[in-house]
N, C-alpha and C positions, 0 to 999 in steps of 0.2 A: 400737215401745210409747210409748203415747199417758200424759201423766203429769198428772192433773189439779193442776191450779196454776191457776185463774181467777179471774173474779170469784167473790163469796160465792151470787149468783145466776145461776142458766142456763139461757137457751131457746134448747132444739134445735129443730131444723127442716129435713129434709131430703127433698129429692126426689127421685120417682121410680123410684131405685136403691138396696138396702141398702146399710147403711155395716158396715165388718167392720174388728175390731181389736180392741185390750190399751191396758191400763190398769192405770198401779201407783196404787191408791187412797192417795192419802199422807194426806188427811184424812177421815174421816168425812161421809157424806152420804146425803140421803133426797131420792129420785129420783119425780118422776109422771109417768105416762104417759096423756096427751091423745090420741094418734091413731099407727096402726099398732101395731108391738111392737120389745121390746128384747128376747133373749136374753141369760143372761148364763150364764157356766162359770168356774167359779173352780178347777178342776181334777179335782172329784170330783162339787158340782153341778150341772147347767143346768136352768135354768129361765127360760122366755118368760113378756115383762108383758106386758100387753095395756092397751086403752084403759080407764081410771078405775082402774088398778093401780098400788101404791106400793109402795114398800121401803127399807129402810135397807143402808147399804153400810160397815164397820166399815174404817177407816184400817189402815194399813200392809197390804193385801191386792194379791192379782196377780188381774186378770179377766180372762178375752175376755172382747167383746159383737157380735151382732150387731142391726142397727137396720135394720126393715123399714117400705118406708112400707105403707099400704093399698092396694089397687087405685084407682089414678086420684087417687091424693090423696096424702100427703106423712108424714112422721113429724114430730109432736110431743111434745116432753116438760116438765118444770120440775123444776130442780135446783139443790139448795141443801145449800153443802160449810160445813162448820164448824173453821176452824185449832184447834189448838192454845189457842192464845192468846184466842179469843173464850171457848173454856169454861171457863178457867181464870178469867177475867175473871167470867163468866157462875158458875159454882160459888161464888164467894166474893159476890157480890150476891146470891144467892136463896137463899144454906148450902145448896149439895147436895156431896156425895161419895159417893166409893167406898165400900163395905161390905166390899166382899169380889170378887175374878177371877169371870168370866164369863164362859163357851167356848160363844160362836155361831159360826155360819160365816159365812163374807164377805159372804154378804147376808143379809136378812130377808125377807119377804112382811109388807108391815103391812095393818094394817083397810082395805079400801078404802070402809068404809061409815060413816070413820071421821071426827071432825072434823077431825084431820090431812089425811086427802084432800084433802076439802073446800076449805084452807085451804092447799094445794100447787094446786090447779088455783084459787083467787083471785089468783093472785097474777100470773096471765097478764096481769092490768089495770093490771101495773105495767110490763110488758114497754117501753112504748111512754119512760116516765120514768124508769127505771134507762139506758136508752141512751143517754137526751138528761144523765143526772147517772149519769157512774158512781161518784161520790165520795158522792153520797144517803146522808146518816145513818140513809136508812129501813131500808138493808141489814140493819143492827144490831138495829132493833127486829123488821123482819121473823124476821132469825134465832133471837134471845128467842124472842119467839111461837111459831114452829116446835118450838123444844125444847119449852119449857113441854109443849105441847100433845103431844109424843112422849112424855113423860115421865107424864103424867097416864092415858096408856092403858098406856104400857110402864114402869113405876118400874125396875126389874130393870136397864133398859138403861144407868142413871146409874153401873154397876157398868163400862160401854165408857168412852161418853163422858168420865168424869173417870177415867179412867188416863193417867195424862201419861209411863208408863215405855217406855222401848225396848224392843221386843222381846226375850225372854228367850234362853237359847241351847236349844236345840232339837234332837230326833233329825236330823241333817241329812242320813241314807240313804233316811229316809222323804219327807223334804220335797222334796228331787231327782228323785225317786221320783213325786214328784205333778206337780213344777212345771217340769221340763225344758224342755215345749214352750211358755214364755212366751220372749219374746226379752228379756232383762232382764241388764245386764250383771255383771262377778261382785261388784262393788262391792257390789248391789244384793239377790245373794242372801244374801251376807256379812252384810249390816243386819239381813234377813228371819228368818236363822237362828241369830241374837245375836251376832255373832264378827265380830271385824277382818278384813280380807282375808287378810290374814297368817296367821290363827287359823284361818278355814275353808280358807286352799287347805292348810295344816297336816294338819288335820281331813277334809280330803274327801281327800287322798292315800294316808290312812291305813286310808280306811273304801273307796276304789274301785282304789289300787294303779293310780291315772291320773289325768292334769293334771285341773283342772276342765274345760277348753276343749278338749279331746280328750275325754273325757266325754261332755259337748252334744252334741255333732258325731257321737258312733259310737250316739248311745242315740236321739238324733233318725229319725239315716238307718236305723237299725235298723226302729222304728215307722212310716218313711215307704215302707219295702218291705213293711212286710206290710197296711198298708192299701191300697196300692197292686195288691199280689199277691191279698190273701184277700178286702182290703172293699170291691176297686174303686173305690175313689176315683178321683176327679178328679186330675191331678197339679196343676192351679191351686190343689185345695182344700188339698191334703197340705202343699206348703211353707208356706200364710201356720197351720194347725193347726197346727204343730210348731216355728216360731219363726226361720222362715229368712228373710235379708233381701229377699231378692227371689227371682225364680225365678231368673236366671243364677246366682246363687252355691250352689242347691240343685240345678239339672240338675249343674256342673260336679261338687261334694262326689258326688253320687251317682254319677255318671261313675265316680269317682275309687275309689269303695269298692265298688263291683259289676261294671262293665267294660259297664255298658250306659246307656243314654239313661233317665232316668224311663218315660216313652212307652212305652218296647220291654218294661216288666214284664207 
């Protein structure tokens, strides 16, 4: 699991092969795909974004991604992240605030013909400068410009950007059934369901009558068996999709549960 916590503007570049992984999106972000494609999966929806497309990601979300370079080329993207401190300062400076709760998915496709999309693409001109000056004051200026452009087209997103509250207590069973395949620790699951770790464990055992760790393992193995037996998925794909640390860990747990190696199903 990769946790996004980097410089405010990221220039991604991957050569020749796909990159697969998971993110805990800790801050709001905007991403623009320059070349290749990036497929996002939040456990409910899956969508591929290609060259020239732009999307917004909410903070405190779990996402899987697959970044594919074009044939004979490289995957490139520009991403910008907005910390809570930056957004608090912005809300005071420009008199923005939330007027109510807004429920949107983990990621949202934005208009690829908008000024914001062109703006994100133009940031590529600053890549060398930012690499040479990682503390450049231009970072904050460019972030503020992007937020203003975003709110010009999508004013309702003020209710997302300027909502500084922690996740509220939500339906634990529904959340876990949707997100069991993400490789995150119990502290993260507890936080995202609006609970302390002790409260999460207590509520979990009331709902599932089993410990979280044991339920997660059994649920992932059950899904792995279905994927191998009925969907004819490759073993190398299954363990990555279901949040196992590595192939050997998956194979050991699977054989212990079902009495055979995954490759024998």
